[in-house]
N, C-alpha and C positions, 0 to 999 in steps of 0.2 A: 275427454277427447273433445278437440273442437270440432267445429262443424265445418264443411267446406261446399263450395259449388263452384263447378265450372259452367259458366253461362258466356254466350257472345251473342252479342245483338248487332246486325248490320243492317241499314238503309241505305239503299244504293239503287242502280241499276244494272240490268240483266246484261252481261257481256257476249254473250251466245246463247241462241237456243238451246235448252235442256237437252241432254243426250242420255236416252235410256241406254243402260249395260246390264250384262248377268255374269252373276258369279259361276263359278266352276260347277255348283250344286243347283243352278239354276234361279237363284233370287234375283230378283231385280232392284236396280239402284237406279240413281240418276246422277250426272256430274254436271255441274254448270258455274260460271263466275259471275261475280259482282261487282261492280265498282264504286267505289266512296270516293269525294272529293274532298279536299280540305285547303284553305287558303294559305299559303305559303308568305308571310309578311316579309322576310328576309327577300326572297326573290320576286316578290311582286307578281304571282302567278299562282294558279289552280294546280295541285299536285293531284294525281289518281292513283289509288291503291287497289289492287284488284286480289280479292278475297276468292280462292277455290272453295267450293260448297259440295258436299257429297249428300244424297238424300236418299236414307232406307227407309222411308215412311210412304207406303205405297200410296195413300190418300192425298199426300203433299205432291208425290213425283208424278202422277196421273193430272193434278190441279197444273202443274207446272208446263207438262206436254199438251193440255188440252186448251189452257187459257192465257198463256203469256209466249211473248217472244222478245228477241234481241231489242233492248232499249225500255223493257218493263221497269216499272219502278218497284220493289219489293222491300218488305219488312221481315228479316229472319230472324230467328233466336234458336239457338243449336249449343253444341259443346265446341270446345278448342282442342284440336288433336294435332300434335307434331308428328308428323312422319318422316323416317330418317330414310336414306336410300344413297345407293353407290354411283357417283357419275365419274366417269374415267378415273376409277380408284380412289376417289375423295368422296368422304362421308358428306352428302348434303340433307338439309333439313326443310322441311315445308310446311307451312301453317295449314290447315283444312277446318272450316268449319261444317260440322257434322250433324244432319238434322236425322234424329233417332224417333221411334214412332212414339213414344211417351215423354219426351223430353224437348220437342220443338215445336216451334210456332211459325207460320207463314202468312202475311198478310199481301194480295196484291193490291197496291197502293195508285197504281195507274198502267194501264197495258200499254206497252210498246208498240209503235206502227199504227195506233189508233188514231186517225186525224177527227178533230172536232167538226162539226160542220160549219160551215162559214155564214154567217147572217147577214143576208142583204135585204135591202128595200123591197124586193118582189116574197120575200119570205111573210110580208105582213099583207093582211085582208085589206084592202081601200074601203071597204064597206064599213069602218068602225063607226060606232053610233055615237060616239062622243068626241 
């Protein structure tokens, strides 16, 4: 029997603040979206792809809510799940990156909304000994 793996890696900007939700049984999960950009040489412009993410891992979920906001750059590993649903009687499909407790990774590469302090000449001490 052949080995198989379902792993999706996305590095992109958080499109909206993570939202905590509850299942009917009271389990918490978090949803958010991440944007990735690629250059389209034919159109000579950047194209954005939105990735919907569902996080079932409490540690990563709480980290999302406490430490990141819209615009943060995230590295996320999870699994690809295709969900089917009906819209106006037509079957639709949507891709979703799923973060589970044992098969996911998340690294906050840059926090959104954080402004780096400007360096001005007033920032330096005038009494430098050399």
